[in-house]
N, C-alpha and C positions, 0 to 999 in steps of 0.2 A: 616545633613542627614546621616542616618546609611548605612552600607554596603548593606543591603537587599534592602532598598529603591532605592539605586543607581542601583542595578541590575535590579529591576523592571523598572526603567526609561530607562535603556539601551535596554531591551527587547521591550518596547513600542516604542522606537526610531527605532529599527530594523523593527518592524511591520509597522510603519508609512512610511518607505522607500519603501514598496511594491507599485509599480505604480498603480494609479487610485483608488485602494480600501484600501490602507494602513491605512488611517485615520479611516475608519470605523472598520477595523479589530483591530487596536490598541485600539480603544474605547471599543470594546467587550472584548478584552483581559484584560484590566485593571479592568473591572467590575467583572471578574470571577477568576482572578489569585491571589493566596496568596502564602504561603511558598511551593515552588516546586523546581525541579531540574533546576535552572536558566541557568546554562551554556549550557546544552543540548538544551534547548528551545531557548535561544538566538542564538546559532549557527544554529539551525533549520530554524528560520525565516530570519536570516541574509543571509543564503544560498539561500532561496527561493527568497528573494528580488534581489539578484545578478543574479539568473537564469532568472527571469522575465525581468530584465533590459537588458539581452542579447537577448531577443526574437526579431524576425524580425517583420516587420510592421503588417503582417497578424495576428500574434498571439497577439501582443499588442492591436490591434483593437478589436479582439475577447474578450480579457480580459476587455477592456474598455466598451464594449457594452453589455456584459452579465448581466443578471438580478440577483442580489443577494438580498435575503431577510435577514435582520439583525438577526431575530430570528433563522432562520435555519442555517445561517452562524455561528452564535454564538454557536449553539449546536454542529455543526461539528467541529468547532475550539476547543471547550472545550474537546470533545472526543479525538481529535487528540493530544492535549497537554498532556492529561493524559496517553496516550500510549507512546509518545515520551519521557516523563520525566522518565519513568521506563525502557526504552530500552537501554541496555548497548552496543549492537552490532551496529557498525557503518553502516554495510551493511543494516541492517533493518531500521535504522534511515534514510538512503538514500532513501529507498523504501517509507517511510512515506513522505519524501520531494517530491518525484515524484507524489505520490498520491495527496497531498494537492495542489501542483502547478496545476495539471490537474483539480482538483475540482474547483479551482479559475477560471481557463480558461472556464470551462463548465458552471459556474454559480451555486450557491447554493441557492435553493428556494424550495417551497413545491413540485414541480414537479421532482426535481432531488435529493432531500435529501436522500430518502430511498435507492436509487441505490448507491450513494456515500458512505453512512454509511455502507451498506453491504460490499462494497469493503474494507473499513477501518477495520471492524470487522474481515473479512476473512484474511486480511493481518496480523493483530495482532495475529491471531491464528496459522499462519504458522511458523514452525521452519526452520532452515537452510536446513535440509534435504528435507522438503516439497517443499521449493522454488527451490532447485536443481532439484528435480524430475520434477516439473512443467516446468522448463526451458529446461530440457533435452527432455521432450516430445514435447515441442514447437519446439526445434531445429530439431528434427527428421522429423517433418512436414508430418507424416504418422503414420500408426498403429505401435505401439511398443509392443513387447512382454515384459510382466512385469518382467520375469526372466532375461531379458537382460539389465535392468536398473541398473546402478551402481552409487552410490554417491561417493563423495570424502570428507573424507576418506571412504573406503568401509563399507557398512552396511550389517547386516544380511538381507537376502531376505525378511524375514517377517517384518522387520522394514520398508523396501521399500513398501511392501504391505500395511502396516498400513498407510503410507503416501498417497498411492494411494487411499485408502478408505476414508481418511480425505478429500483429494482434491475432490474426487467424491461427497462427501456429500455437497460440495459447488456448485456443478453443473459445475465444471471447466473441467471435462474430460468425455469422452464417453468410455464405457467399452464393448468390444466385446468378446464373448465366442465362440471359434471354436471347434475343435475336442477335446473330453475329453480323457485324458491320465490316464490309470490305472497303478499304480506302486508307486515308491518311492516319486515322486514329487506330491505336492499338485496341484490339477487342477487349483486353483486360480492363481498360478504363470504362467500358460500357457494362461491366458487371455491377450488380446491385448487392448491397450488404445490409444486414441488420444485426442487432445484438443477439447472441445466444442467451439462454438462461444463465449459463456460467458467467457470461460477460456482465449481465445485470447484477448478479450476486457479487462479482468482483467490484463493480462500481459502488454498490451499497456498502461493502466491507471496507473499501480503501479510499474512495474518492468522494464520499457524500459528506 
């Protein structure tokens, strides 16, 4: 058996270890997976398996009882794998783990797939600054002046504004325009933002 085949078997074994649905997920994986970034994917599913094994009884029962459709689970699994394999940032891979674990708990089927895949595509589109901005707005738990939002390391205010506009396009924030200021500052920087309910749900599903 060559090295690649051994890696494929190791990943399939990690998938099989996921309680209750591992066998089904492993079967889907082996039917769609070829030459990919094996180490990232192996670590990804191994960590998910360990996370689920630490769940309390309430969560394990939810996982066991949720309705998965193999076709839709396979589509979401393949899409997730393609994003994980190219993602070099550990923090972003951890967010994908959070997402996929919650997707498994919620059940992947025709009724839930579009919502879950929207979260996945949105998460993939966000860079580190976008995620920082989203979490800072969430932490404030109130209206935040755009010009007061600072990333780490500090960014140009218009880079923050670009992040705000991207996040807004996903429906994750609400933007409020107050008094218009005439002068050196762009009025856009004086708008205030807060999380929408969809934004709160996204953070809970992918970034908590």
